C-alpha positions in Angstrom: 283.0 20.9 -4.2 283.4 24.2 -6.1 281.5 23.9 -9.4 281.6 26.0 -12.6 278.3 27.5 -13.6 277.9 24.9 -16.3 278.7 22.1 -13.8 276.2 23.6 -11.3 273.4 23.6 -14.0 274.2 19.9 -14.7 274.2 19.1 -11.0 270.9 20.9 -10.5 269.3 18.5 -13.0 270.7 15.2 -11.5 267.7 14.0 -9.5 266.6 10.9 -7.7 263.9 9.7 -10.1 261.9 8.1 -7.3 261.1 11.6 -5.9 259.3 14.7 -7.4 261.2 17.3 -9.2 261.7 20.4 -7.0 259.6 23.4 -8.1 262.5 25.8 -7.5 264.7 24.3 -10.3 263.0 26.4 -13.0 263.8 29.6 -11.1 267.4 28.5 -10.4 268.0 27.5 -14.0 266.6 30.7 -15.5 269.3 32.9 -17.2 268.1 36.0 -15.2 268.9 34.2 -12.0 272.4 33.0 -12.8 273.7 35.0 -9.8 271.4 33.0 -7.5 272.7 29.7 -8.7 276.3 31.0 -8.4 275.4 31.7 -4.8 273.8 28.4 -3.8 276.4 26.3 -5.6 279.1 27.5 -3.3 277.1 26.4 -0.2 277.6 29.7 1.6 276.3 30.7 5.0 274.4 33.9 5.1 270.7 33.8 5.7 271.1 35.4 9.1 274.3 37.3 8.7 273.9 41.1 8.3 277.3 42.8 8.5 277.9 46.5 8.5 278.8 48.3 5.3 281.5 50.5 6.7 284.5 48.6 8.1 287.0 49.9 10.6 284.4 51.0 13.3 286.1 51.1 16.7 284.8 48.4 19.0 284.4 51.1 21.7 282.2 53.0 19.3 280.0 49.9 18.8 279.6 49.6 22.6 278.5 53.3 22.7 276.1 52.7 19.9 274.6 49.7 21.7 274.3 51.7 25.0 272.5 54.5 23.2 269.9 52.2 21.7 269.1 50.1 24.7 267.0 52.6 26.7 264.4 52.7 23.9 264.7 49.1 22.9 262.3 46.3 23.3 263.4 43.0 24.9 266.8 42.0 23.5 268.4 38.7 22.7 271.2 37.7 25.0 273.4 34.7 24.4 276.3 33.0 26.1 278.7 30.9 24.0 280.4 28.0 25.7 282.9 26.6 23.1 283.8 23.2 24.7 283.2 20.1 22.6 284.2 16.4 23.1 285.1 16.2 19.4 284.9 18.1 16.2 282.4 17.2 13.5 283.7 17.0 9.9 281.5 19.9 8.8 282.1 22.1 11.8 283.6 25.6 11.3 282.7 26.9 14.7 285.4 28.2 17.1 285.3 25.1 19.4 287.7 24.0 22.1 288.0 20.2 22.1 288.1 18.8 25.7 289.4 15.3 26.1 290.4 13.4 29.2 289.0 12.0 32.4 286.3 13.6 34.5 288.7 15.8 36.4 290.2 17.2 33.2 286.7 17.8 31.8 285.5 19.5 35.0 288.6 21.8 35.2 288.3 22.9 31.5 284.6 23.4 31.8 285.0 25.6 34.9 287.7 27.5 33.1 285.4 28.5 30.2 282.5 29.4 32.6 285.0 31.6 34.5 286.0 33.3 31.3 282.4 33.7 30.1 281.3 35.3 33.4 284.4 37.5 33.5 283.7 38.8 30.0 280.0 39.4 30.9 281.1 41.6 33.8 283.2 43.6 31.4 280.2 44.1 29.2 278.1 45.3 32.1 280.8 47.8 33.1 281.3 49.1 29.6 277.6 49.3 28.6 275.7 50.8 31.6 272.3 50.3 30.1 272.8 46.6 29.5 272.0 45.6 33.0 268.7 47.4 32.8 267.7 46.1 29.3 264.9 43.5 29.4 266.1 40.1 28.1 263.5 38.5 25.8 265.4 35.3 25.4 268.6 34.0 26.8 270.4 31.3 25.0 273.3 29.2 26.1 274.9 28.1 22.8 278.0 26.1 21.8 280.1 24.3 21.3 278.4 21.8 23.6 277.3 23.5 26.8 275.5 20.4 27.9 279.0 18.9 28.5 279.2 21.2 31.5 279.0 19.5 34.9 275.9 20.3 36.8 277.5 22.8 39.3 278.9 24.8 36.4 275.5 24.9 34.6 274.0 26.2 37.9 276.8 28.8 38.3 276.5 30.1 34.8 272.7 30.4 34.7 272.5 31.9 38.3 275.0 34.5 37.3 273.1 35.7 34.2 269.7 35.7 36.0 271.2 37.7 38.9 273.0 40.3 36.8 270.9 40.9 33.6 267.4 42.0 33.1 265.5 38.7 33.3 261.7 39.0 33.8 258.8 36.6 34.1 258.7 37.0 30.3 262.3 35.9 29.6 262.7 32.5 28.1 265.8 30.5 28.7 267.2 28.1 26.2 270.1 25.6 26.4 271.9 23.8 23.6 273.8 20.5 23.5 274.6 17.1 22.1 271.8 14.5 22.5 274.1 12.1 24.4 275.0 14.7 27.1 271.5 15.7 28.2 271.3 13.3 31.0 268.3 13.0 33.2 269.9 14.8 36.1 270.9 17.7 33.8 267.3 17.9 32.4 266.0 18.1 35.9 268.5 20.8 36.9 267.7 22.8 33.8 264.0 22.7 34.6 264.7 23.8 38.2 266.8 26.7 36.8 263.9 28.0 34.7 265.0 26.7 31.3 262.0 25.9 29.1 263.7 25.4 25.7 266.3 22.9 24.6 268.1 22.7 21.3 270.2 19.8 19.9 272.2 19.2 16.8 270.8 15.9 15.8 271.6 16.4 12.1 270.3 13.0 11.0 268.6 9.9 12.3 270.7 7.7 10.0 273.5 6.1 11.8 275.7 5.7 8.7 275.3 9.4 7.9 276.1 10.4 11.5 279.3 8.3 11.5 280.5 9.8 8.2 279.8 13.2 9.6 282.0 12.5 12.6 279.2 12.5 15.1 279.6 10.3 18.1 276.0 9.8 19.0 273.5 7.4 17.5 270.0 7.9 16.1 268.6 6.1 19.1 270.3 8.6 21.4 268.6 11.4 19.5 265.2 9.8 19.8 265.8 9.2 23.5 266.8 12.9 24.0 263.6 14.1 22.4 261.4 11.7 24.4 263.2 12.4 27.7 263.1 16.2 27.2 259.4 16.2 26.4 258.6 13.9 29.3 260.6 16.2 31.6 258.2 19.0 30.7 260.2 21.2 28.3 257.7 23.1 26.1 260.1 23.7 23.3 262.5 21.0 22.1 264.3 21.9 18.9 266.5 19.7 16.7 268.7 20.6 13.8 268.5 18.4 10.6 271.0 18.9 7.8 270.6 17.9 4.2 273.4 17.5 1.6 275.5 15.4 3.9 277.9 12.7 2.7 276.1 9.5 1.6 272.8 11.0 2.4 269.9 9.9 0.3 266.3 11.0 -0.3 265.1 7.8 1.5 267.2 8.7 4.5 265.9 12.2 4.7 262.3 10.9 4.4 263.0 8.7 7.4 264.3 11.7 9.3 261.0 13.4 8.7 259.1 10.3 9.8 261.0 10.2 13.1 260.2 13.9 13.7 256.5 13.4 13.1 256.3 10.1 15.1 257.9 11.8 18.1 256.0 15.1 17.7 259.2 17.2 17.9 258.0 20.8 18.6 260.6 22.6 16.4 263.0 21.7 13.7 265.8 23.7 12.0 266.4 22.4 8.4 269.9 23.4 7.2 271.7 22.9 4.0 275.3 21.7 4.4 277.6 24.8 4.2 281.2 24.3 3.0 282.2 27.8 1.9 284.1 29.6 4.7 281.8 31.3 7.1 284.4 34.1 7.3 283.4 35.1 3.8 280.1 36.4 5.2 281.7 38.0 8.3 280.1 35.9 10.9 281.5 35.5 14.4 280.8 31.8 14.5 283.6 30.8 12.1 286.7 29.4 13.7 290.3 29.6 12.7 290.5 26.0 11.5 288.6 24.8 8.4 286.2 22.0 8.6 287.6 18.6 7.5 285.1 18.6 4.6 286.3 22.0 3.4 289.6 20.4 2.4 289.5 19.5 -1.3 291.9 16.6 -1.0 289.9 15.1 1.9 286.6 15.3 -0.1 288.3 13.8 -3.2 289.7 10.9 -1.1 286.2 10.2 0.2 284.9 10.0 -3.4 287.7 7.6 -4.4 286.7 5.4 -1.5 283.2 5.1 -2.9 281.4 7.8 -0.9 279.0 10.2 -2.6 277.9 13.8 -2.2 274.3 14.6 -3.1 273.9 16.7 -6.2 272.4 20.2 -6.1 269.2 18.8 -7.5 269.0 16.1 -4.9 269.7 18.7 -2.2 266.7 20.6 -3.2 264.6 17.4 -3.4 265.8 16.8 0.2 264.8 20.3 1.2 261.4 19.9 -0.3 260.8 16.5 1.4 261.6 18.1 4.8 259.9 21.4 4.4 256.7 20.3 2.5 256.4 17.4 5.0 256.6 19.6 8.0 254.1 22.2 6.6 251.7 19.3 5.7 251.7 18.3 9.4 251.1 21.7 11.0 254.6 23.3 11.2 255.2 27.0 10.2 258.5 28.3 8.9 259.5 31.6 10.5 262.2 32.7 10.0 263.7 30.8 7.0 264.8 27.3 7.9 263.2 27.4 11.4 260.0 25.3 11.7 257.8 25.2 14.8 254.5 23.4 15.3 251.6 25.8 14.8 250.9 27.8 18.0 254.6 27.6 19.2 256.4 29.8 16.7 258.0 32.0 15.6 261.5 31.3 16.8 261.6 33.9 19.6 265.4 34.7 19.6 265.4 35.2 15.9 262.2 37.2 15.8 263.6 39.6 18.4 266.4 40.5 15.9 264.8 40.2 12.5 261.0 40.7 12.6 260.2 43.9 10.7 258.5 45.6 13.7 261.2 44.6 16.2 264.9 44.2 15.1 266.2 44.8 18.5 269.9 44.4 19.7 271.7 41.1 20.2 274.5 40.8 22.8 276.7 37.7 22.4 279.2 36.9 25.2 281.8 34.3 24.6 284.4 33.2 22.0 283.3 34.2 18.5 280.1 35.9 19.5 278.3 38.2 17.1 276.6 41.3 18.6 274.6 44.1 16.9 272.5 47.1 17.3 270.9 49.3 14.6 273.9 51.5 14.1 276.7 48.9 14.1 277.8 45.4 14.8 280.8 43.6 16.3 282.5 40.2 16.4 284.3 38.7 19.4 287.7 37.3 18.9 287.7 33.6 17.7 291.3 32.8 18.8 290.9 31.0 22.1 294.3 31.9 23.5 294.0 35.6 22.5 290.4 35.7 23.8 291.5 34.4 27.2 294.4 36.8 27.5 292.2 39.8 26.6 289.6 38.9 29.2 292.3 38.4 31.8 293.7 41.8 30.9 290.2 43.4 31.7 289.2 44.2 28.1 286.1 43.0 26.2 287.6 40.8 23.5 285.9 42.3 20.4 288.0 41.5 17.4 286.4 44.0 15.0 283.4 46.1 14.3 281.6 47.7 11.4 278.9 50.4 11.2 275.9 51.0 9.0 275.4 54.2 7.0 271.7 55.4 6.9 271.3 53.6 3.6 273.0 50.5 5.1 270.6 50.5 8.1 267.6 50.6 5.7 269.0 47.8 3.5 269.8 45.7 6.5 266.3 46.2 7.9 264.7 45.0 4.6 267.0 42.0 4.3 266.3 40.9 7.9 262.6 41.3 7.4 262.7 39.2 4.2 264.5 36.4 6.1 261.3 36.1 8.3 259.3 35.0 5.2 256.5 37.3 6.4 255.1 40.0 4.1 257.0 43.3 4.3 254.6 46.1 5.4 255.3 49.5 3.9 253.7 51.3 6.8 256.1 49.6 9.3 259.0 50.5 7.0 257.8 54.2 6.8 257.6 54.5 10.6 261.2 53.1 11.0 262.5 55.2 8.1 260.4 58.4 7.8 259.9 59.6 4.2 261.0 56.2 2.8 258.8 53.6 1.0 259.2 50.1 -0.3 257.1 51.3 -3.3 259.4 54.1 -4.2 263.0 54.1 -5.4 265.4 52.6 -4.8 263.3 49.7 -3.7 260.5 49.6 -6.3 262.8 48.8 -9.2 264.5 46.1 -7.2 261.2 44.5 -6.2 259.8 44.8 -9.7 262.7 42.8 -11.0 262.2 40.1 -8.4 258.5 40.1 -9.3 259.2 39.7 -13.0 261.3 36.6 -12.1 258.6 35.1 -10.0 260.3 35.6 -6.6 258.1 38.2 -4.9 254.5 39.5 -5.1 253.8 43.3 -4.8 250.3 44.3 -3.5 250.1 48.0 -4.1 246.6 48.2 -2.5 247.7 46.6 0.7 251.2 48.1 0.4 252.9 44.8 1.1 255.8 42.8 -0.5 255.7 39.0 -0.1 258.0 36.3 -1.2 256.6 33.6 -3.5 257.3 30.0 -2.8 260.4 30.1 -5.0 261.4 33.3 -3.2 261.1 31.7 0.2 263.4 28.8 -0.9 265.9 31.2 -2.4 265.7 34.0 0.2 269.2 33.5 1.4 270.6 34.0 -2.1 268.3 36.9 -2.7 269.3 38.9 0.3 273.0 38.3 -0.3 273.1 39.0 -4.1 270.3 41.3 -5.2 271.5 44.5 -3.4 
């Protein structure tokens, strides 16, 4: 799928004539924004990835950095990664462990990964003394497919975290899974255990698109999940929708939007298909095995069989159908790609980490976790065998860490704040970085350039910097290429 710049320009202008031309095409096609088109044509992953700028930081030093920040921190984001999956999707780059076999095999493997996760969590608590006292703003059980866990293992996992970390009455608990595995008994158990949020990777409500993506659930199962979860009393039910998938059309995406609106889904994550390696952006969620769709020979074979990949232009048409449709029906985007019905947002776990006035630590426990504080960040090992051996040896399985210079901390803070799509407030920036201003160098020249290209608006009277509509669409490319 790698395109030359000229091919990318051509792909940008191949549109479905039945649907409006996306407004962002003018900005992407402008000569001064060639680097932005170079970024998006590679389908990278990076809107929420903020690695350190000094490699070679010792993992032990990261743990000390984290411990030093926690006493003065606001509520943190804590997450537990359970890597088990029943199968691997064709676009998946995550470090997953495929579990196949009868119920006894599944139970045994599930218990093994809960054991490992709890054992690693105990190592964190011992190595970072202030972690047990830090207030948890939101606790997320991500995957993988944690909803595969048998009910006793779900209870054991959630009970452990509630008993050993700083959960309060203000802590929200979120659980992720496949639509087909959120059975009624599991929904009831999760409610009993204090979970108020559910997330599911629906990806599409088109059965053909789901099959070609390697998903083993149907559109009807996705609708049933949403309806059952809302009926069970979950206040926040979030689904992921992807665009740019094999054989996906504008009509199919429009039907996805219609299903969301008909079922009053509280929150939706709209994600472009990413095929560049996640490892290129240093994110812990990338596994060791490439996704099937990342293999050029596999993609070429699909095309020879009569399948079709949407063009860049069609992908931005799809994005506009979803995002404009959601906004028109009372959804707000905050941060980028994350939509919630008005009154429910912003996405709490992301806002803890990236909102300009917060930017608190994240602690990720489990295979391939990505943890950070203001001074540094670290990634947990993604090799499942090595991970298990390290935990068994009594060591936190951090694979690597990087730190931030003072300039790197400031740059990271600005990038994270931009990803929220909220205006940047110079007063907030000055309190975080005394003597620094977004309206002084080095920031002023950078923002003036973005303003000249129609991507931000500077309000010197209010001392704010706000993304334009085109800037919001291209924020991932902006924060990863402009500085």
